C-alpha positions in Angstrom: 159.9 23.6 18.8 159.2 21.1 21.6 157.0 20.1 24.5 158.3 20.6 28.1 157.5 18.3 31.0 158.2 19.1 34.6 158.0 16.0 36.8 157.7 16.7 40.5 160.5 19.3 40.5 161.8 20.5 43.9 164.1 23.3 45.0 165.1 23.7 48.7 166.7 26.7 50.4 167.5 25.3 53.8 164.1 24.3 55.3 162.2 26.4 52.7 160.7 24.5 49.8 160.8 27.3 47.2 159.5 24.9 44.6 157.5 22.1 46.1 156.8 19.2 43.7 155.7 21.1 40.6 154.5 19.0 37.7 153.4 20.5 34.4 153.1 19.2 30.8 153.5 22.1 28.4 152.5 21.3 24.8 154.5 22.0 21.7 153.9 25.5 20.3 151.9 26.5 23.5 152.2 29.8 25.4 152.1 29.0 29.1 152.5 31.6 31.9 153.6 31.0 35.4 151.9 33.6 37.6 151.6 34.4 41.2 152.7 36.8 44.0 156.3 37.6 44.8 158.0 34.5 46.5 155.6 32.0 45.0 158.3 30.1 43.2 157.5 31.0 39.6 160.9 32.6 38.7 162.8 29.8 40.5 160.8 27.3 38.4 161.7 29.1 35.2 165.4 29.3 36.2 165.4 25.5 36.9 164.0 24.9 33.4 166.8 27.1 32.0 169.4 25.3 34.0 170.4 28.4 36.0 169.4 26.8 39.3 170.0 23.1 40.1 167.1 20.8 41.0 166.9 19.2 44.4 164.4 16.6 43.1 162.4 15.7 40.0 163.1 15.8 36.3 162.8 18.3 33.4 162.2 17.0 29.9 162.4 19.2 26.7 161.1 17.1 23.8 162.1 13.6 24.6 165.3 14.5 26.3 165.9 14.7 30.1 167.8 17.9 30.5 167.9 17.9 34.3 171.7 17.6 34.4 172.6 19.6 31.3 174.3 23.0 31.3 172.1 25.9 30.1 173.9 26.0 26.7 173.0 22.4 26.0 169.3 22.7 26.7 168.3 24.4 23.4 166.5 27.2 25.1 166.6 31.0 24.7 165.9 33.3 27.6 164.6 36.9 27.7 165.4 38.7 31.0 163.7 41.5 32.9 166.7 43.8 32.5 167.2 43.0 28.7 170.9 42.1 29.4 172.2 43.8 26.3 175.9 44.6 25.8 176.1 48.4 26.0 179.3 48.8 24.0 178.0 46.6 21.1 175.6 47.7 18.3 172.2 46.2 18.0 173.6 44.1 15.1 176.5 42.8 17.2 174.1 42.1 20.1 172.0 39.9 17.8 175.1 38.3 16.3 176.8 37.5 19.6 174.9 34.3 20.6 175.4 33.0 17.0 179.2 33.6 17.2 179.4 31.9 20.5 177.7 28.8 18.9 180.1 29.1 15.9 177.2 29.6 13.4 178.7 30.4 9.9 178.5 34.1 8.9 176.1 33.6 6.1 173.5 31.7 8.2 174.1 34.2 11.1 173.4 37.2 8.8 170.2 35.6 7.5 168.9 34.9 11.0 169.7 38.5 12.1 168.0 39.9 9.0 164.9 37.7 9.6 164.7 38.6 13.3 165.1 42.3 12.7 162.3 42.2 10.1 159.9 40.3 12.3 160.5 42.9 15.1 160.7 45.9 12.8 164.2 46.9 14.1 166.1 47.0 10.8 166.6 50.7 11.2 168.2 50.2 14.6 170.9 47.7 13.7 173.8 50.2 13.9 172.7 51.9 17.1 174.0 51.2 20.6 171.5 50.2 23.4 171.8 53.6 25.1 170.3 55.2 22.0 167.2 53.1 22.2 164.0 53.4 24.2 162.9 50.8 26.6 160.5 49.2 24.1 163.2 49.1 21.4 165.7 47.5 23.9 163.1 44.9 24.6 162.7 44.2 20.9 166.4 43.7 20.6 166.4 41.3 23.6 163.6 39.3 21.9 165.6 39.4 18.6 168.6 37.9 20.3 166.4 35.0 21.5 164.8 34.5 18.0 168.1 34.3 16.2 169.1 31.2 18.3 166.1 29.4 16.8 165.6 27.5 20.1 163.3 24.6 21.0 161.8 26.7 23.9 161.6 30.5 24.7 161.8 31.4 28.4 160.7 34.9 29.4 161.3 36.3 33.0 159.0 39.3 33.5 160.2 40.9 30.3 157.8 43.9 30.5 158.1 44.9 34.1 160.5 47.8 33.3 158.2 49.4 30.7 155.5 52.0 31.3 151.9 51.0 31.4 151.1 52.0 27.8 154.1 50.3 26.4 153.5 47.1 28.4 150.1 46.8 26.7 151.6 47.2 23.3 154.5 44.8 23.9 152.3 42.0 25.3 150.3 42.2 22.1 153.5 42.0 20.0 154.9 39.1 22.1 151.7 37.1 21.7 151.7 37.8 17.9 155.4 36.8 17.7 154.7 33.5 19.5 151.9 32.7 17.0 154.0 33.8 14.0 157.0 31.7 15.1 154.8 28.8 16.3 157.0 28.8 19.3 156.8 27.1 22.7 157.0 29.9 25.2 157.1 29.8 29.0 156.5 33.2 30.5 156.8 34.5 34.1 154.9 37.5 35.5 153.2 38.7 38.7 150.7 40.5 36.5 147.6 38.4 36.1 146.3 40.7 33.3 149.4 39.8 31.3 148.8 36.2 32.0 145.1 36.3 31.1 145.6 38.2 27.8 148.6 36.3 26.4 148.4 32.7 27.5 147.0 29.5 26.1 147.2 28.1 29.7 148.2 29.6 33.0 149.8 27.9 36.1 148.8 29.9 39.2 151.5 29.4 41.9 151.6 30.1 45.6 154.0 28.9 48.3 156.0 26.8 45.8 153.0 24.8 44.5 150.8 25.0 41.5 147.3 25.9 42.7 145.6 25.5 39.3 146.7 24.9 35.7 144.3 25.7 33.0 143.0 28.1 30.3 142.2 31.7 31.2 138.5 30.9 31.0 138.8 27.9 33.3 140.7 29.9 35.9 138.2 32.8 35.8 135.0 30.8 35.7 136.0 27.7 37.7 138.7 28.6 40.2 139.9 25.6 42.3 140.2 27.5 45.5 140.1 30.8 47.3 143.6 31.8 46.3 143.0 31.4 42.6 139.6 33.1 42.9 141.1 36.1 44.6 144.2 36.3 42.3 142.6 35.9 38.9 140.4 38.8 37.7 140.5 42.5 37.8 139.1 43.5 40.2 139.5 40.2 42.0 136.6 38.1 43.1 134.8 39.4 46.3 135.3 36.7 49.0 132.9 37.1 51.9 133.0 34.9 55.1 129.6 33.4 55.7 127.8 30.9 57.9 125.2 28.4 57.0 122.1 28.8 59.2 118.7 27.1 59.2 115.6 29.3 59.4 112.1 28.2 58.6 113.2 24.8 57.5 115.7 26.0 54.9 119.4 26.9 54.8 120.4 30.5 54.5 123.7 32.4 54.3 124.5 34.7 57.1 127.1 37.3 56.0 127.8 39.5 59.0 124.5 41.3 59.8 123.0 40.1 56.5 121.0 36.9 56.4 120.5 36.0 52.7 117.9 33.6 51.4 119.0 32.0 48.2 116.4 32.0 45.4 117.7 29.2 43.2 118.3 25.5 43.5 121.9 26.0 42.4 122.9 27.8 45.6 121.0 25.3 47.8 122.8 22.4 46.1 126.2 24.1 46.9 125.2 24.7 50.5 124.1 21.0 50.9 127.5 19.9 49.7 129.4 22.1 52.3 131.3 20.0 54.8 130.8 22.5 57.7 128.8 25.5 58.7 131.4 28.0 57.8 131.9 28.9 54.1 133.3 31.7 51.9 131.0 33.2 49.3 132.6 34.2 46.1 131.1 36.9 43.8 132.6 38.7 40.8 132.0 42.4 40.7 129.6 41.9 37.8 127.6 39.3 39.7 126.3 42.0 42.2 123.8 44.3 40.6 122.5 47.7 41.7 118.7 47.5 41.6 115.7 49.6 42.7 114.7 49.7 46.3 112.2 47.0 47.3 113.4 44.5 44.6 112.6 41.0 45.7 115.6 39.0 47.1 117.8 42.2 47.4 120.1 43.2 50.2 120.6 46.7 51.6 124.0 48.4 52.1 125.6 51.8 51.5 128.3 53.4 49.4 131.8 53.4 50.8 133.7 54.9 47.8 133.1 55.4 44.1 135.9 54.9 41.5 135.1 56.2 38.0 137.5 54.7 35.3 135.9 56.1 32.1 134.2 53.0 30.6 133.1 51.5 33.9 132.5 52.9 37.4 133.4 50.7 40.4 131.6 51.1 43.8 133.0 49.8 47.0 130.5 48.7 49.7 130.4 46.4 52.7 128.6 43.2 52.4 128.6 41.4 55.7 132.0 42.2 57.2 133.8 42.4 53.9 134.6 45.3 51.6 133.3 44.4 48.1 133.7 45.9 44.7 130.7 46.1 42.3 130.2 47.6 38.9 127.7 50.4 38.4 125.4 50.0 35.4 125.6 53.7 35.0 129.2 54.9 34.2 128.1 58.4 35.3 127.1 57.2 38.8 128.7 59.3 41.5 127.2 58.2 44.7 128.6 59.6 48.0 129.8 58.1 51.2 126.8 56.7 53.1 124.3 56.8 50.2 121.9 53.7 50.4 122.4 50.9 47.9 120.1 48.1 47.1 121.9 45.0 45.6 120.8 41.8 44.0 123.1 38.8 43.6 123.2 36.9 40.3 123.1 33.4 41.9 124.1 31.6 38.7 127.5 33.3 39.3 127.8 32.7 43.1 130.6 30.5 44.3 131.1 28.7 47.6 134.4 27.7 49.1 135.2 25.6 52.1 136.3 27.8 55.0 139.0 25.4 56.3 140.6 24.1 53.1 139.7 27.0 50.8 138.7 24.5 48.1 135.8 25.3 45.8 132.5 23.4 46.4 131.0 22.1 43.2 
């Protein structure tokens, strides 16, 4: 396997910078995911690594080799696509054999690689079937097997689970992560699903508008987001982001969120407010950082129920805080409040974030 370095890579489509100066250093044997909304540049970046799209600037290194000008076949990579790309008229065995025949691998070595891959993926019993006789999950295993037999330096995966149903996606993401650890493989994975990214990755590159907004571990992205975009993208449900204004009353700064004027109780929040460049900020709160408490609790705010969403092991409640619809978690999974029911809420200030209103950057 090998490390991968992207050095200020650029892709232009007319005046549009689809990939705008992306630089990443991916370690050997690391599982890295590129995640972001449609059109953010993640798939274009992956295809540039694969050599399917030419660079308009920058360099790509795999191991010590600059592969920027090499054809895909010379980059020592294997790619797994969203649509599996299996040959319908060939058996599973022949689909696995095909890339080895193209590379003129001797029959004995090829047979050993196919046997090893089929055992790893538990598809030995499928080797004589055609793709149309397989389920979606089985076809995905075959697509993975075809990548494994190549024994590449780097595996590239382009939204490989998007065609599967929800239950099978959960199963397959577990198996892909196990496979990566078993093979000790360098994998670069693209998805728009931040849950996939969080559960599978060693590190995640969050992309938007062709740029990397933040690159770090799942914990880093969740607990220390660089900006409003990352805060609102990572997490399920996403972080509540509430426009606010800093006001001075009684000689101290407070947060005015719509009709609510909130007096912080801790030095932590006062320190953040003192670091703000302007009067307008964005308050960030995870759903678990807003707690339902008894009426009259000190430091609480009053609001009312908008909707209630029971999910089995947790119940989510939507309510307006200031001028923003927010999601909180009920401590009682059986809670079934109705529209307009009063709510008393307390903020866990140790988990309150502030972002600059103009730049969107986190205030630390």
